[in-house]
TORPA-4810 file (N, C-alpha, C, O; in nm, 3 decimals):
<nodes>
NODE_1_1.196_-0.708_-0.311_1.173_-0.772_-0.206_1.027_-0.814_-0.142_0.933_-0.734_-0.131_M
NODE_2_1.023_-0.956_-0.101_0.891_-0.987_-0.097_0.803_-0.995_0.023_0.850_-1.089_0.087_E
NODE_3_0.725_-0.960_0.073_0.679_-1.007_0.205_0.468_-1.034_0.238_0.362_-0.995_0.190_A
NODE_4_0.514_-1.118_0.339_0.336_-1.127_0.364_0.338_-1.038_0.527_0.402_-1.037_0.632_W
NODE_5_0.250_-0.985_0.477_0.254_-0.887_0.601_0.113_-0.935_0.627_0.027_-0.956_0.542_L
NODE_6_0.098_-0.952_0.805_0.004_-0.963_0.871_-0.052_-0.921_1.021_0.015_-0.915_1.125_I
NODE_7_-0.200_-0.891_1.003_-0.207_-0.776_1.094_-0.384_-0.724_1.108_-0.465_-0.768_1.027_G
NODE_8_-0.416_-0.655_1.190_-0.526_-0.555_1.171_-0.511_-0.441_1.063_-0.403_-0.386_1.039_T
NODE_9_-0.663_-0.402_0.982_-0.657_-0.322_0.888_-0.565_-0.237_0.871_-0.500_-0.227_0.767_P
NODE_10_-0.537_-0.096_1.070_-0.474_-0.023_1.069_-0.297_-0.046_1.106_-0.201_0.028_1.086_A
NODE_11_-0.308_-0.167_1.161_-0.173_-0.225_1.135_-0.157_-0.257_1.021_-0.041_-0.295_1.034_E
NODE_12_-0.188_-0.282_0.864_-0.085_-0.373_0.758_-0.126_-0.225_0.738_-0.007_-0.224_0.706_L
NODE_13_-0.186_-0.063_0.720_-0.205_0.095_0.643_-0.070_0.136_0.664_0.007_0.203_0.596_D
NODE_14_-0.059_0.057_0.818_0.085_0.134_0.875_0.207_0.094_0.850_0.291_0.170_0.802_A
NODE_15_0.231_-0.034_0.882_0.357_-0.068_0.732_0.364_-0.103_0.626_0.456_-0.163_0.571_A
NODE_16_0.214_-0.050_0.563_0.224_-0.063_0.406_0.329_0.082_0.431_0.447_0.059_0.404_T
NODE_17_0.292_0.251_0.486_0.318_0.364_0.483_0.455_0.358_0.493_0.523_0.420_0.411_D
NODE_18_0.528_0.267_0.619_0.609_0.277_0.697_0.739_0.189_0.518_0.857_0.213_0.494_A
NODE_19_0.650_0.105_0.448_0.765_0.028_0.363_0.765_0.089_0.217_0.826_0.038_0.123_L
NODE_20_0.689_0.204_0.208_0.646_0.271_0.099_0.787_0.405_0.075_0.859_0.457_-0.010_T
NODE_21_0.764_0.405_0.172_0.920_0.526_0.233_0.960_0.499_0.219_0.999_0.580_0.134_A
NODE_22_1.079_0.371_0.213_1.149_0.315_0.142_1.185_0.283_0.042_1.302_0.263_0.008_A
NODE_23_1.054_0.271_-0.044_1.051_0.187_-0.138_0.977_0.178_-0.210_0.877_0.229_-0.160_A
NODE_24_0.944_0.126_-0.347_0.782_0.118_-0.411_0.717_0.054_-0.406_0.783_-0.050_-0.415_Y
NODE_25_0.545_0.006_-0.391_0.510_-0.137_-0.439_0.508_-0.153_-0.574_0.493_-0.055_-0.646_V
NODE_26_0.523_-0.271_-0.623_0.580_-0.273_-0.772_0.437_-0.433_-0.760_0.397_-0.476_-0.869_V
NODE_27_0.387_-0.489_-0.649_0.242_-0.506_-0.667_0.195_-0.538_-0.543_0.273_-0.595_-0.466_Q
NODE_28_0.074_-0.511_-0.505_-0.014_-0.546_-0.356_-0.074_-0.612_-0.410_-0.128_-0.587_-0.518_A
NODE_29_-0.082_-0.752_-0.324_-0.182_-0.884_-0.304_-0.374_-0.804_-0.260_-0.395_-0.702_-0.195_G
NODE_30_-0.462_-0.884_-0.315_-0.551_-0.800_-0.223_-0.572_-0.891_-0.063_-0.535_-1.007_-0.044_D
NODE_31_-0.639_-0.799_0.038_-0.589_-0.858_0.158_-0.706_-0.983_0.140_-0.799_-0.998_0.060_R
NODE_32_-0.670_-1.037_0.216_-0.757_-1.239_0.257_-0.752_-1.261_0.411_-0.660_-1.301_0.482_Q
NODE_33_-0.886_-1.220_0.442_-0.907_-1.194_0.574_-0.893_-1.344_0.676_-0.997_-1.403_0.703_P
NODE_34_-0.771_-1.394_0.725_-0.821_-1.447_0.836_-0.905_-1.548_0.927_-1.009_-1.509_0.979_L
NODE_35_-0.872_-1.638_0.941_-0.958_-1.704_1.051_-0.922_-1.767_1.169_-0.803_-1.787_1.195_A
NODE_36_-1.038_-1.812_1.264_-0.963_-1.923_1.377_-0.957_-1.778_1.480_-1.051_-1.701_1.502_G
NODE_37_-0.824_-1.773_1.530_-0.777_-1.730_1.623_-0.704_-1.634_1.566_-0.623_-1.560_1.622_A
NODE_38_-0.726_-1.637_1.490_-0.730_-1.464_1.386_-0.786_-1.395_1.357_-0.760_-1.275_1.352_D
NODE_39_-0.854_-1.434_1.335_-0.974_-1.393_1.298_-1.012_-1.188_1.383_-1.010_-1.125_1.488_N
NODE_40_-1.042_-1.177_1.239_-1.011_-0.995_1.283_-0.870_-0.936_1.199_-0.842_-0.816_1.190_G
NODE_41_-0.798_-1.039_1.146_-0.674_-0.947_1.103_-0.638_-1.065_0.956_-0.632_-1.185_0.931_R
NODE_42_-0.625_-0.946_0.900_-0.576_-1.006_0.802_-0.441_-1.043_0.708_-0.336_-1.029_0.770_W
NODE_43_-0.429_-1.080_0.594_-0.263_-1.092_0.560_-0.279_-1.033_0.401_-0.384_-1.048_0.338_R
NODE_44_-0.184_-0.977_0.357_-0.137_-0.923_0.207_0.045_-0.938_0.188_0.145_-0.932_0.258_V
NODE_45_0.010_-0.960_0.053_0.149_-0.946_-0.042_0.125_-0.869_-0.106_0.039_-0.833_-0.186_F
NODE_46_0.305_-0.811_-0.021_0.378_-0.724_-0.137_0.525_-0.739_-0.152_0.620_-0.795_-0.097_L
NODE_47_0.491_-0.637_-0.283_0.632_-0.692_-0.405_0.675_-0.573_-0.400_0.585_-0.495_-0.432_R
NODE_48_0.793_-0.509_-0.367_0.853_-0.420_-0.345_1.008_-0.393_-0.381_1.100_-0.460_-0.335_L
NODE_49_1.026_-0.275_-0.476_1.117_-0.215_-0.529_1.218_-0.132_-0.433_1.225_-0.010_-0.449_A
NODE_50_1.304_-0.201_-0.325_1.422_-0.184_-0.274_1.537_-0.042_-0.327_1.575_-0.058_-0.443_L
NODE_51_1.573_0.041_-0.282_1.675_0.134_-0.303_1.671_0.217_-0.225_1.574_0.272_-0.172_T
NODE_52_1.819_0.236_-0.209_1.942_0.383_-0.163_1.895_0.438_-0.180_1.778_0.434_-0.144_T
NODE_53_1.938_0.522_-0.240_1.926_0.658_-0.284_1.826_0.747_-0.202_1.753_0.696_-0.117_A
NODE_54_1.825_0.876_-0.229_1.750_0.927_-0.076_1.670_0.950_-0.189_1.708_0.967_-0.305_P
NODE_55_1.503_0.947_-0.125_1.379_0.978_-0.160_1.347_1.097_-0.286_1.248_1.100_-0.359_A
NODE_56_1.519_1.232_-0.283_1.477_1.290_-0.350_1.507_1.294_-0.498_1.458_1.360_-0.590_A
NODE_57_1.618_1.189_-0.491_1.696_1.118_-0.629_1.663_1.019_-0.661_1.748_0.962_-0.729_H
NODE_58_1.528_0.939_-0.637_1.497_0.821_-0.680_1.451_0.822_-0.803_1.403_0.925_-0.850_R
NODE_59_1.457_0.730_-0.858_1.396_0.711_-1.038_1.229_0.732_-1.026_1.179_0.728_-0.914_R
NODE_60_1.167_0.749_-1.112_0.983_0.706_-1.084_0.978_0.597_-1.143_1.044_0.563_-1.240_T
NODE_61_0.854_0.505_-1.056_0.825_0.406_-1.078_0.800_0.359_-1.209_0.724_0.441_-1.261_A
NODE_62_0.822_0.283_-1.274_0.752_0.273_-1.418_0.569_0.246_-1.424_0.509_0.182_-1.338_P
NODE_63_0.528_0.286_-1.499_0.413_0.258_-1.575_0.401_0.075_-1.549_0.479_-0.017_-1.573_A
NODE_64_0.230_0.081_-1.474_0.222_-0.099_-1.502_0.231_-0.140_-1.510_0.258_-0.243_-1.448_P
NODE_65_0.206_-0.084_-1.672_0.206_-0.173_-1.812_0.347_-0.189_-1.801_0.343_-0.309_-1.829_V
NODE_66_0.463_-0.170_-1.786_0.588_-0.144_-1.744_0.622_-0.285_-1.692_0.685_-0.361_-1.765_D
NODE_67_0.589_-0.318_-1.587_0.599_-0.361_-1.475_0.560_-0.503_-1.449_0.610_-0.599_-1.389_R
NODE_68_0.445_-0.478_-1.520_0.323_-0.705_-1.536_0.271_-0.645_-1.421_0.321_-0.724_-1.341_G
NODE_69_0.203_-0.557_-1.344_0.134_-0.539_-1.247_0.051_-0.434_-1.169_0.136_-0.384_-1.095_G
NODE_70_-0.065_-0.372_-1.144_-0.083_-0.309_-1.134_-0.080_-0.222_-0.975_-0.154_-0.265_-0.886_A
NODE_71_-0.008_-0.124_-0.952_-0.020_-0.046_-0.853_-0.118_-0.048_-0.767_-0.220_-0.059_-0.835_L
NODE_72_-0.155_-0.042_-0.618_-0.257_0.028_-0.589_-0.258_0.118_-0.558_-0.166_0.123_-0.476_V
NODE_73_-0.336_0.274_-0.568_-0.328_0.379_-0.544_-0.370_0.411_-0.376_-0.486_0.444_-0.349_D
NODE_74_-0.289_0.402_-0.291_-0.314_0.391_-0.134_-0.422_0.487_-0.108_-0.535_0.463_-0.064_L
NODE_75_-0.338_0.664_-0.160_-0.442_0.769_-0.115_-0.569_0.737_-0.110_-0.643_0.733_-0.011_D
NODE_76_-0.598_0.706_-0.252_-0.731_0.685_-0.325_-0.810_0.614_-0.239_-0.916_0.649_-0.186_A
NODE_77_-0.717_0.456_-0.226_-0.813_0.413_-0.137_-0.840_0.400_0.043_-0.920_0.339_0.114_A
NODE_78_-0.738_0.481_0.062_-0.768_0.530_0.175_-0.895_0.663_0.210_-0.980_0.685_0.296_R
NODE_79_-0.845_0.723_0.092_-0.982_0.816_0.130_-1.104_0.742_0.086_-1.208_0.809_0.089_A
NODE_80_-1.109_0.664_0.060_-1.252_0.602_0.034_-1.296_0.517_0.152_-1.410_0.488_0.189_S
NODE_81_-1.193_0.488_0.195_-1.222_0.401_0.332_-1.258_0.520_0.474_-1.316_0.501_0.581_R
NODE_82_-1.199_0.630_0.418_-1.144_0.698_0.536_-1.224_0.804_0.482_-1.153_0.904_0.483_R
NODE_83_-1.361_0.837_0.427_-1.337_0.978_0.370_-1.376_1.056_0.507_-1.421_1.003_0.609_P
NODE_84_-1.346_1.208_0.487_-1.376_1.369_0.575_-1.268_1.367_0.637_-1.245_1.487_0.648_G
NODE_85_-1.147_1.289_0.709_-0.994_1.294_0.754_-0.969_1.439_0.684_-1.010_1.482_0.576_L
NODE_86_-0.891_1.498_0.783_-0.819_1.603_0.712_-0.722_1.521_0.674_-0.687_1.412_0.721_P
NODE_87_-0.639_1.647_0.489_-0.575_1.593_0.445_-0.539_1.517_0.318_-0.461_1.502_0.223_G
NODE_88_-0.655_1.479_0.385_-0.759_1.347_0.270_-0.834_1.396_0.155_-0.934_1.461_0.185_R
NODE_89_-0.817_1.384_0.065_-0.886_1.405_-0.062_-0.989_1.247_-0.072_-0.961_1.132_-0.040_V
NODE_90_-1.140_1.322_-0.143_-1.207_1.253_-0.130_-1.202_1.196_-0.269_-1.113_1.238_-0.343_A
NODE_91_-1.303_1.091_-0.323_-1.274_1.053_-0.480_-1.307_1.120_-0.564_-1.425_1.125_-0.530_P
NODE_92_-1.302_1.195_-0.674_-1.356_1.264_-0.723_-1.291_1.457_-0.689_-1.347_1.565_-0.707_G
NODE_93_-1.200_1.433_-0.655_-1.172_1.556_-0.609_-1.182_1.621_-0.489_-1.105_1.702_-0.437_G
NODE_94_-1.328_1.557_-0.433_-1.369_1.643_-0.348_-1.329_1.640_-0.176_-1.345_1.544_-0.101_V
NODE_95_-1.280_1.759_-0.145_-1.218_1.725_0.005_-1.336_1.718_0.106_-1.314_1.694_0.225_A
</nodes>
C-alpha cells in the first residue's frame, strides 16, 4: 500500500503510529514542508506492507537491503526530536 500523508508533524507522527500498528513501513520518504495556505503542514510518502495476521504471528520485516529501501527508525527519530519524554530512550541509549 502506498500513501501520501499531509498534516502537522504531530498529525504525521500519530498517523504513522496508527498505520504501523497494522503494517510495517517498507519505505518512508523525507518530510516535505508545504507552502502558501498549507504553511506549517508537511507531507510524507509511505509504502507499507499490510497483513491480516495478528501482530504476534506476523513475520519479521526483511532487512533493508532485501527490500531495496531503508526503514526509518521511528523510535530513534522521536527520541532525538523529543528528548526526555517518559518511555523514550535518547540517542546513545541514555534515558
